[in-house]
C-alpha positions, 0 to 999 in steps of 0.5 A, spaced: 604 964 776 605 957 773 608 954 768 602 949 766 597 955 763 602 956 757 600 950 754 592 951 755 593 958 753 596 957 745 590 952 744 585 957 746 588 963 742 592 959 736 589 952 737 591 950 729 599 953 730 604 947 729 606 946 736 610 939 735 613 935 731 616 928 733 619 923 728 612 923 723 608 925 727 605 934 728 601 936 732 598 942 732 597 946 741 589 943 741 592 937 739 598 937 743 594 940 749 589 935 748 593 929 749 597 932 755 591 934 759 588 926 759 595 924 761 594 930 767 587 927 768 589 921 768 595 921 774 589 925 778 585 918 777 591 914 779 591 917 786 598 922 783 596 929 787 600 936 788 608 935 790 608 928 788 614 926 785 613 922 778 621 919 775 621 918 768 626 913 766 624 914 758 629 916 751 627 923 748 620 921 746 613 923 746 610 921 751 616 925 756 614 932 753 607 930 755 610 928 763 613 935 763 607 938 762 602 935 765 605 935 771 606 942 770 598 943 770 597 939 776 603 941 781 607 934 781 614 935 781 618 931 775 625 928 777 628 926 770 632 919 770 638 919 766 637 912 762 645 911 763 642 910 770 643 901 773 642 898 779 644 901 786 645 908 783 637 908 779 636 905 786 639 911 791 637 916 786 629 914 786 629 914 794 632 919 795 627 924 790 621 920 794 618 917 787 610 915 788 611 914 780 614 910 775 613 911 767 618 907 763 618 903 757 620 896 756 626 897 755 628 899 762 623 893 765 629 888 766 632 893 771 626 896 774 623 888 775 630 887 779 630 893 784 622 894 785 623 890 792 627 896 794 622 902 791 618 901 798 614 908 797 612 906 790 606 903 790 604 897 785 600 900 780 604 907 779 609 902 775 607 906 767 609 902 762 609 907 755 609 901 749 606 895 753 599 894 755 600 887 757 606 887 761 605 883 769 606 889 774 605 894 770 600 899 767 599 901 760 601 909 759 595 909 753 590 904 757 590 910 763 589 915 758 583 913 754 579 912 759 580 920 761 578 927 759 582 932 755 579 938 759 583 943 762 585 940 770 581 944 774 581 946 782 588 945 782 591 952 785 599 951 783 605 958 786 610 960 782 614 958 789 611 951 787 616 945 786 616 943 779 623 939 778 628 935 782 634 935 777 639 930 780 646 932 779 650 926 779 647 919 782 652 914 778 658 915 783 658 920 790 652 922 794 646 924 789 644 932 789 637 933 787 636 941 784 630 943 786 628 948 781 620 951 782 615 953 777 618 960 777 625 959 776 622 954 770 618 961 769 625 965 769 627 960 763 622 962 758 622 969 759 630 970 759 632 966 754 627 968 748 629 975 748 637 974 748 636 968 743 632 972 739 626 968 739 619 969 737 612 966 736 616 964 728 621 960 731 622 953 730 626 950 734 630 943 734 633 939 739 636 933 738 640 932 745 637 929 750 630 932 754 633 929 761 638 934 761 637 941 764 640 945 758 634 942 755 629 946 758 633 953 755 629 952 749 623 947 751 621 952 755 622 958 751 619 956 745 612 953 749 612 960 752 613 964 745 608 959 743 613 957 737 613 950 734 619 945 737 622 940 733 625 933 738 629 927 735 629 922 739 637 922 738 642 925 735 644 923 729 649 927 725 645 927 718 638 927 721 640 933 723 643 936 718 636 934 713 632 936 719 635 943 719 634 943 711 627 941 711 624 944 716 628 951 716 630 951 722 632 957 726 635 955 734 639 950 735 642 948 743 647 943 742 653 940 745 661 941 743 661 933 741 655 934 737 658 941 734 663 938 732 660 932 728 655 936 724 661 940 722 665 934 720 660 930 716 660 929 709 652 932 708 655 939 712 654 944 708 654 953 710 647 952 704 643 945 709 644 949 715 642 956 711 636 958 716 639 957 723 639 965 727 643 961 733 647 956 735 649 956 742 653 951 745 651 948 752 654 943 757 662 945 756 667 948 753 668 948 746 674 949 743 677 954 740 679 951 734 672 948 733 669 956 734 673 958 729 671 953 724 663 953 725 663 962 725 667 961 718 661 957 716 656 960 719 657 966 721 653 971 726 649 965 729 654 962 735 652 963 742 656 960 747 653 959 754 655 957 761 651 956 766 649 951 772 643 948 773 643 950 780 642 956 778 647 962 774 649 963 767 653 968 763 653 968 755 657 971 750 653 974 744 654 973 737 655 979 736 661 979 742 664 973 740 670 976 734 672 982 740 671 977 745 674 970 743 674 966 748 670 969 754 663 965 755 660 972 756 656 976 761 652 975 766 645 976 763 639 981 766 637 981 773 644 977 774 650 978 778 657 975 778 664 976 782 670 973 782 673 970 789 678 968 792 679 963 797 678 966 802 671 969 799 675 977 797 672 979 790 679 980 786 680 984 781 680 984 773 684 978 770 686 975 777 683 968 777 678 965 782 672 963 783 665 964 780 660 966 785 654 968 782 646 970 784 639 972 780 633 969 778 634 962 776 637 961 783 636 954 786 631 953 791 636 948 796 639 940 794 633 936 796 633 934 803 641 937 804 642 943 807 648 941 809 650 941 802 645 947 799 649 951 805 655 950 802 654 953 795 649 958 796 652 963 803 648 969 803 644 968 797 650 967 792 652 960 789 659 957 789 660 955 783 667 951 783 669 953 778 675 958 777 675 964 771 677 972 771 673 977 768 677 982 764 677 990 764 669 990 760 666 984 765 666 978 760 668 972 764 673 967 761 673 959 764 679 958 766 678 950 769 673 946 774 678 946 781 677 939 782 680 939 774 686 942 775 693 940 776 698 942 781 704 939 778 711 941 782 707 946 787 704 948 780 697 950 778 696 948 771 689 948 767 688 942 763 683 947 758 689 951 756 693 944 754 686 942 750 685 948 747 693 946 744 692 940 743 684 940 737 689 944 734 694 938 731 690 937 724 689 929 726 685 930 733 678 930 733 677 931 740 681 931 747 680 930 754 686 932 759 687 930 766 692 929 772 695 922 774 700 922 780 707 923 779 713 921 783 717 927 782 712 933 781 705 931 785 701 931 778 703 931 771 698 932 765 695 926 760 692 927 754 686 923 751 685 923 744 680 922 739 682 922 731 679 925 725 682 918 721 684 912 726 692 911 725 693 918 723 699 920 728 702 914 734 701 917 741 709 918 741 708 923 736 703 927 738 706 927 746 712 930 742 708 935 738 704 937 744 710 938 748 713 942 742 707 947 742 704 948 749 706 955 752 709 953 759 714 947 761 709 945 766 704 943 761 707 938 757 703 932 757 707 926 760 702 920 756 698 922 750 692 916 749 689 915 744 681 913 744 675 910 738 671 915 743 669 917 749 665 916 754 660 921 755 653 923 760 647 923 758 648 930 756 653 928 751 659 931 756 666 928 755 666 923 763 674 925 764 673 922 771 672 916 767 677 916 762 682 918 768 680 912 773 680 907 767 687 909 766 690 909 772 686 901 773 690 901 767 683 899 762 686 904 757 
């Protein structure tokens, strides 16, 4: 059992079904499979074998999808790199992952040329460009494919336990952690999520966020398993998103909260334009109550919320549970278990806050080459998430915050998310990010960074007064408000609270 067979199967049994839409290109399963086969055979001819690591440094593009499925067919391991990585961070991950081939485009040639002397494991001929054939030191992606054949590769034994992906959880700062995911784990994505999200072979899936982000694999794997139609955008664009949903009758989308907020506040937004949607799944960060309620007013019975870690644990709030369990991120999916533990690893009662601990069939194999970190994260088969939460009497999970984001002010645990839920209720505020800074009196004190619906709609001083009037406890009062034009985000679209805090402490904002 491995995911490399999926595309070949659809090409055989439903060859003329529309498989993929990317920009002006529309591919049937037969055409898609032929193109992927050419790449898979080209990789074999280039000396890439089972278990070899292929790193990508690409934005969303047709070629990146082809690499994902070609690697699956030959047993190679895909290591998708964030396009935000530069210099030392990129060197660290390419070397840590034992990469032997890099596939990129001309936008990253200067970056790679600067670091190539520090990448001894990558042979000279294994730097591949998707958009050029005449760049010195690089081979052309399409030239490789044209010299290949479009038949399925043969004679490669791939098992469920073979590695398919290494997804890095960090790399710009701190120690890189390569999360090792097998064909079995990705097959769990294929089979579990379609039933949870009520997907069918007739579904039309749109993805506008980065497909380097692990959350993208939720709908990518599901649509391929079912033989549905998958639409990929080069990048998230609010108006293009709305127009594509309307024109292609899209049924399923997965989005980070910032994208949902942007769509809701677009001049082109209307419930009619998005009426074909059957599932809107919020992933990657908490979607604040204010925005959830607004979405559901316009598009009821469509919102799912997924809480999960690439390491392999997740819960989902079903669209039918939102009204009864507002604020919850749902329950573990079938075959998963969860418990809430105190600092001594004792399970706590319903309503008590503790660390979220879980296990299930998509649990990572390991952190690549880091048995020490693996042993810290996975104990007796249970993943320690580092997230704080509690369950109600019915077992529904409520997130409180990350352990590392918790503010201790005057000896009291202060959870930034509780304050953020208040801040976004101000009519001038679009998004909020709360973090702690050192305080001589209290140890730490909360600061709120915000973006606004319109420039100059409110002053920082007015917001401080309003927030501190509306929070439920004195220790939640903020000492300052910072107004920003936009928040720094990672490749997945998540707000980088750490960066905001560091820049604030360095007096850069």
